[in-house]
N, C-alpha and C positions, 0 to 999 in steps of 0.2 A: 022519354021526353022530358020528365021532370029533371033528370040528370043534365040534359042539354041546357035547360034554362038555368039551373044552378051554376053550371060551368060558365055560362055566358055572363051572368051577373057578377060572379066572383072575378072573372077575367077583366071585365070592364073596369071594375074598381081598381084592380091591380094595375092596369094600363095607365089610368089617370094618376095613380100614386107614383108609379115609376116615372111618368112624364114630369111630374112636379119635382121629383127628387133629382132628375137628370138635368132639367133646363131651368130650374129655379122659378117656375111659374110660367104661365102663358105669355108669349112675347108681347111686349107693350103694356102689360099689366103693371100699374103703378103702385106696387107694394114695396118698392125699394125705398130705403130711407133717403130723405133729401140730402144732397151733397153738403158735407160739413156738419151734419147732425151727429149726435153721439150715437154710438152703436158698435157693431162688430162686423168684420168681414165674414161672409159666408162662402165656403169653398165651392158651393154649387151655383153661385151667381156669377155670370159673365159680365164683363164690361159692356158688351153689346146688348145686354138685357136691361140695362139701366135707362130710365127715363129721367131727364133733368128738368123738364118744364111742365107746367100746368096751363090750362086755358087762361086762368086769371093772370098769370105772369105775362103771357103773350098779349092779353088785352091791355094790361098796364103799359107795356112797351109800345103798342100801337098808338095809344093816346099820347104818350110822352114824345114819341118821334114825330108825330103829326105837327107839333109846335116848333120843330127845328127847321125853320124856314131857310136858313143859310145853307145847311147841309143838303136839304132837298133841292134848292135852286142849283147847287153845284152838280148834283146828280142829274138833274133835268138836262143840263148842257151835254152831259156824256151820253144820255139815252136818246136825245132828240133825233139824231140821224136815223137810227133804227126805227124809232116811232114814226117818223115821217115816211119812211120807205115801206112800211108794212101796210097791208090792206086793212081798211077800217070801215066801220058802219057808223054813220052820223058822227064821224070824227073821233070814234073811240075804238080801241082794240078789242077783238074778241078774246075769249079765254084761251084759245089755242095760241094766238099770237102773243098773248101775255106770257105764257109758259115758254114760248120759243125765245122771246127777247130776254127774259130773265135767265134762262139757261145759258144763252150766249154771253150775257154780261158777266155772270159769275165765273164761267169757265175762262173767259179771256182776261178779266180783270184780276181774278184771284187764283185761277187754276182749280176752282171748286166745281165739282159736278153735284149740284144740290139734289138731294133725294126728293122725288116728286116732281121734278122739272126735267126729266130725262128726255132725250131726243125721240122722234117718232120711231116706232117699231119695237121699243123696249118692252119685254115681258108680254108679247102678244100671246104666247102659248104657255106661259108659266102658270102653275097653280096659284090660287089666291094667297096661300100661305107663303110662297116664295116672294110674291109681290110685297106682302106685309113686312117680311124680313128686311127688304131693301128700303121701302118707302118710309118716310117720316110723316107723321100727321101734321107737322107744323106748317110746311109750305101750303098745303091745301087749306088749312084753317086760316092762314093769313090771306090767301086769295079770296076765300069765302067772305071774309070781313069786308072786302071792297065790292062785294056783289058783282063779280066779274061777268056773270051771265048778262048783265045789262051793259057791259062794255067798260073799258078802263081808260082814263085819261093819262097824260104825261105825269102830272103830279102824283096821282095814285101809284103809278109805276115806280116813281122815285121813292115813295114812302115804303113800298114793299121791299125795295132793296135795303133801305136803312134798317128795317125790322129784322130781316134775315141775317144781315151782317152782324147786328148786335147780338142776336141769339147765338150765332156761331161763336162769338167771342165770350159770351157768358158761359156757354157750355164748356169751352176750354178751361175756364176757371173751375168749374164744378168737376170736370174730369180730373184736374190736378188734385182736387180735394179727395177724390177716390184713390188716386195714386198714393197720397199721404196715408189713407186708411189701409191700403194694401201693404205698405211698408212699415206700418205702425209708427208713423211720425205724428207728432202733435202739431196741430194747426196754430196753436197759440205760442209755441216756443220757437225761437229762431233755429234755422238749420245750419250746421257747419257746412262748409263748402263741399266737402266730400259727400255728405248726404244729399246736398242739393244736386250734385252731378248724378247721383244715383237715382234721384226722383226724375230727372230729365231723361235718363236712360230708360227708365220704366215707361215714361210717357211715350218715347219713341217706339218701344217694342209693342205697346198697345196699338199704336197706329199701324205698324208694319204687319201685325197679325190680324188686322181688320177688327180689332177689339174682341176677337174670338178666344179670349183666355179668361179663366175664372179668377175671382178675387180670393186667391188661396191665402194660406198663412204667410206672414212676412218672411219667415225663414225659407219657405219654399219659393217665394217670389224672387228672392236674392239668388237662389240656385238657378232659377229659370233665366235670369239675366245673364249669368255666366255662360250657360249652355247656349243660349240664343246668340250671343256675341261670337261664339266659336263657330256656329253652324251657318249663320245667315250669309249668303253670298253678297258681297258689296257692302257689308256692314261697316267696314273700316272707313270708307268714304263718307258714309252718313254720320258716323260717330265723330269724324273730324269736323264736319259741318256743324254738328250739334255742340261740340266743345267751343267752336268759334261763336255760336249764338250765345252760349252760356257766359263766355268771357265778356261779351259786350254788356250783359245784364248783371253779372255778378262781380265785375272787377272793382266796383266802388262799394262793395258790401261792407258793413261794419264788422268789427272783430267778433262780436257776439254771434254773428250768423245772419242768415237770410230770412226775412219774414215771408209769410204765406202770400202777402200782397205782391212781393217781388216775384215769387215763383209763379203766381197767376199771370203776371205780365209776361213772363218768359214763355208760358204755355200759349198765351194769346199770340205772341210773336212767332211761335212755332207754326201756327196755322197761317199766318200772313207770309212767312218767309220760306217755309218748306216747299211750296210750289215753285219757287225760283230754283232751289236745288233740284227739284224734279224736272225742271226744264232742261237742265244739263243732262240728266239721265235720258230724257226723251230724245234729245239731240244725238246723244251717243247711240241710242237705239236706231234712229233714222240713218246715221252714218253706217252702222253695221249692216242694216238691211240693204242699203244702196250698194254696198260691196258685193252683195249676193245677187244683184241684178244681172251680172255678167252672163248668166246662162239664158237670158231672154232678150229678144229684140224689142219687147214691149216696155216702154218707160213706166216705172213705178210698179213693175210686176216681178215677183220672184218665183221661179218654177218651184212647185211644191216639193219635188225631190231634192232640190238644192237647199230649200228651207230646212229640211230635216237633216241633211248631211252636213249642215253648217251650224250645228247646235253647240259648239264649243267656243263661241265668241265671248270672251271676257266672262261676265256673270249672267249673260242672257241665255235662257233655256228655251229654244224654239221647239216645243214638244206638243203644241195644241193639235188635237186630232182634226181630220178633215170635217167631221160632223160639227165639232165645236166652232171651227173657223167659219163654216157655212152659216151657222146661226149668228155669229158675230158680224157677218157681212164682210168678212175679210178674204173670202175665197172666190176667185174668178174661174168659172167652169164653162166659159163660152167657147173654148177651144177643146174639141173632142179628143185631141191627142195629148194634151198637157194641161194640168191645172196649175193655177198661179195663186200666190198670196198677194193681195192688194196692199201695197206699202202704206198708203195714207190711211186706209180703213183699219189696218192692223194696229198702227201706232195709237190711234184715237179710240181703240176698242176698250170695253170694260175690263178685260183681263190685265190691262196695264194701269189700272187705277188702284189707289191705296185708300181704303176706307178710314178716314181720319176720326170721325165721330158720328153720332147718330144723324147728323144733319147733312153731311156732305162727304164726298170722296175727292181725293186729289188725283187729277188725270192730266194726260198730255194735252196741251193747248194746240189747236189746229191753226197752222199758218194761213189757212184759207179764210179764217174769220177776219184777219187783218185786211185781206183783199176785199172781202165783202163790206167791211167798214168803209173803205175808200169809195166803193161803188155807191153805197147808200148815202154817203155824205155828198157826193157829186150829183147823183140823180135826184135824191130827195123825193122820190115817188115810188109807188109799188111796181111800176113797169117803165120801160124806156125803149126808145128807138134802137134798132140793131146797130145803126151807124154810130150813135153816141156811145153805146156800150163798147163797141169795137175800138173806138179811139181811146177810151179810158183803159181798157184791159191791155192794149198794145203797149202802153207806157208803164205798166206795172211790172215789178221784178221781184224775184224771190231768190233764195239761196241756190236754187237749181235752174231757174229760168230767168235769163236776163231780159231787160226791156227790149221789145222787138221793133217798135216803131210802127210796123204794119203786121197784120195777122196773116197766117198761112191761109191760102185760098179755101182749103177744105173747112177750116174753122169758121171762116167768114160765111161760107155757104150754109153751114149748119145753123149758125146764129140767125141768118135771114130766114131759114126754114121755120125756126121757132117763132119768129115774129109774124110770119104769114099765117100761122094757126089762129092767132088772136089779135092781130094788128100791131102788137108790140111784144116785147119780151118781159114776162113776169120775173122779177128779180128773185123771188123765193119759190119758184116752181121747180119741179123735178128736172125738166129738160135743161133749164139754165144751170142747175147744179151739175148735171151731167156734162154740159158744155165746159164749165169751169174745170171739171176733172180732166177733160181732154186738153185744156189749155195749160193746166198746172197739175200734172198727174201725180207728182210726189207731195203735193201740198193739200189738194182738195179731194176729199173722199168721194168714191163712186156712190151715187145715190141709188140703191136697189129699189125695185118696184115694191109697192106695198104688199105686206104679207109674206115676203120671201126671206126675211131675217127675223131673228129673235134674240137680240143681244142680252147676255147676262154675265155676271161674274162667274168664275170657275165653280165656286161652292154652290151657287144657286143653280147653275146648269146641271151639276151632278145630282143635286137634290131633285130637280125636275125630271131628269132623264134616267137616273139610276145607274149611271156608268161614268167612268173617268173621262176627264177632258183631255187626257194625255194619249198620244198616239202609241200604238204597240209596235214592237220590233217587226212583227209579221206584216203590219200595215205598211211600214216604211219599205220593207223589201218588196212588197207588191207594187207600191207606187213607183219605186225605182225600175221595176220590170216593165211597167205600163207606160212610163214616160220616156220622152226623147232625152238622151244624155245631154248634159249641159255643154260638153265639149265636142259634140258631134252634130253638125247641121246637115251633112250630106245624106242623101237617101230619103225616100218617102217613108213616113209622112213628116219627118223632121224638117225637111227643107221647105215645107209649106207654111211654116210660121212666118208671120209678118209683124210689122210694128203697129198694126191697127188695134186700137182699144175698142171694146164692145160699145155699141150704141143702140139704144132702144128709143123709139118715138112715142112711147106711152107716157102721157102726162097725167098719171093716175095715182100719184102719191097720196096716201090717206091722211095727209095733214091739210089743214084748211088754208094754209098761207097762199096757195095758188088760186084761191077763189074768194069771193066776198060773201059766202053763205054764212048764216048765223052759227052760234055755238052748238056743238054736239054734246052728247052725254058721255062720250068716251074719248080720252086724250092719249095719243101716242102709245096706243096699245095697252094702256092700263086704266083701270077704273078711276074716275074722279070722285074722291070721297074724302071726308074728314073723319078723324077719330076723336072721341071724347077722352076724358082723363084716363079712362080705363082701357083705352086702345081699341074700343069696339068699332067695327066697320058697319056702315049702313048698307053694305052690299051683302047678299047671301052668297055663299061660296059653293059653286058647282052643284046646283040643286038637283040636276038630273042624275048625277052620279050618286048623290046621297040617297035619293029615292030608290035607285037601283040597288043600293046596299041594303035598304030596309026590305025590299022585295026578296032579296037573296036569302034572308033568314028562313022564311017558310019553305023555300025550295030546298035548303040544306036539311032542315028537319024532316021533310017528307022523304028525301033521299035516304036519310038514316033509317026512317021507319021501314021503307021498302027493303032496304038491305037487311034489316033485322028480321023481316018476314022471310026473306030468301034464305037466311042462315038458320032458320028455326030448327031444322033437323040436324044441324051440325053444331051441337052445343059447345063442343070444345073450341071450335074456331070462333063461335060467337063470344064465348067467355073471354077469350084473349083479345079479340079485335074490336068488339062493339064499343066499349067505353072509350078506348083510345080514339076511334074514328069520330065519334060524336063530339068529343071534347076538342079534337083537332079541327073539325069543321067549325065549331063555335069560335075557337081561337082565331082562325083565319078570317072569319066574318067580322068579328069584333075589331080585329086589327085594321082591316080595310076600312071599316066604318069610322074608326077613330082617326085614321089618316085623312079620310075625306073631310071630316069635320075639323081637322087641324088641332085635335086634342093632343096628339103626339106627333113627333117626327120619326124618321126612320131609325135614328139612334135609340130613341125611347122604345120603339116597337121591338128592336132587337133585344134590349134589356128585358122587356116584358116577356119575350120568348123564353129567356133563361129562367125568369121567375116562375113562369108557367110550368116549365119542365120540372123544376124542383117541387112545385106544388103537386104535380101529378104523381111524382115518386112518393111523396109523403102521405098522400091520402089514398093511394091505390089499394090499401088493405081495408078501407072502410067504404068503398064505393059499391053499392048494390048492383047486381046484374040479374038477368032473367032467372027465375026460380028461387029468388031470395037468398042466393049464395053471395059470398064475398070473394073478391079477387084475392088470391093468396100469393101473388107474386107481383113485383113492380112491373108496370107497363113501360 
């Protein structure tokens, strides 16, 4: 028993040590040097681990921006249609509606998916550690400043936008400072044009790798740049765009070189203009997916077997597994004979986002939001009569749907059915979103019912589920066998396919926008909380599982005791097995416990396993066993 406890204590210390060596500290911990300060690069600190702001800085910006009346008034005009069309209590938006309108504004205006303002359904089943990896404490802290539980007015909404926009731009400056540090450039000396291009290349790679690279030595970083440029599919197009951006900012540079101020402005322009380049990529993706629709009679649907067999389109790799597509909300399983990828849902999903910095990711903008903007502006209310909505929608057009003048009878009937349920049609309810998907199947995503999706980025999904997001060759073969061939419609059940899209009459989406109830404590599948400067959360993480882990220790020790008793007469077997068994049980328990408490991640746990194995080999000659003898051979 004494050995088990010694092993447990030693192992816990080892795990924490390895965790800090592997990840550079607990995520969100503000022990990194401020951007631009003197210091040195640490090869075990990743760009994604850096925090660029403190509460005091955000507070100062909140006060400063509140006095910018001209900018706030301009934003009020932009936000007013959505504000008027959303449900309110006493003329003020609830916290759920605030997150919804901010999410839409940043995605449509800038192509930014701001962390902490994700759409409903995100991270419903993810461990708290995964949520923290994605979320930033800043948006929640900004929202708390306005006491959103009491409701938010239009001016407050505009002030929030100004603060988040300015924080994003300030962070781009500070991230450029870290690029300087990673390349061993001086922030006080002008950069030659060649080095300025190198810094912009490094900035681009940090974005494309989701900032998941370490701040290694400058020589190593230069080698990384060369290797990345050779391997990354589609890099040539991005590099050409980047050079064009640099040309506009660097063309009038003085002979002595470019100042850090100029490089910071270029980094800021990167965040403003890269979404426009990404729009072209998203359009290319949509065009590619539409070419794959030929195997289906359903608009905006790609048979899953065709999705996988068409994975050689340009630089697009369609390799997401069915399980991952299901969690993304991009899989239609309503037909028992064939599964489909939902085009609009797939394009706007997290796996097509680029995590630019700690505050936002760059994602594909949804054409459906432009349609909703028109509806909100014309209706200017949370709900409307079916006839009015039909007349507006009939005159809307997109790249794939021309203005119709009059709606299809089936569409009209379903819209009237929605109105009969509550007397009018709620603009932000699930049923109307579903109706818009039927009217514009390639532009408007299908709104799944609450709790049926769990959208995450690929890295986060793998961390949560412990397996790859990519489909295996065996799965592809099985899907091909189970599905109707794309070029064969005759014969049952293939000829049973029709053009009907799935329809559900459940208006139970777990977001508040379809009701006028007050604020709740959980938003969009993730906890609503702020972090202080140390990144601490006010929420406890998985308490029941942690308690279970504590209970597991006595059970493991008792199991070892009874096994010791059973092996009492078999001294040779006991001598060789007992120490290894107890230490292995202690190692497994401590690892699980540390994972539950988010002290380590899976990578650190694997590293700890190797350290533990070496430790066992080294101390095996000095571990006492029954009878006071020593183990005389390595276990």
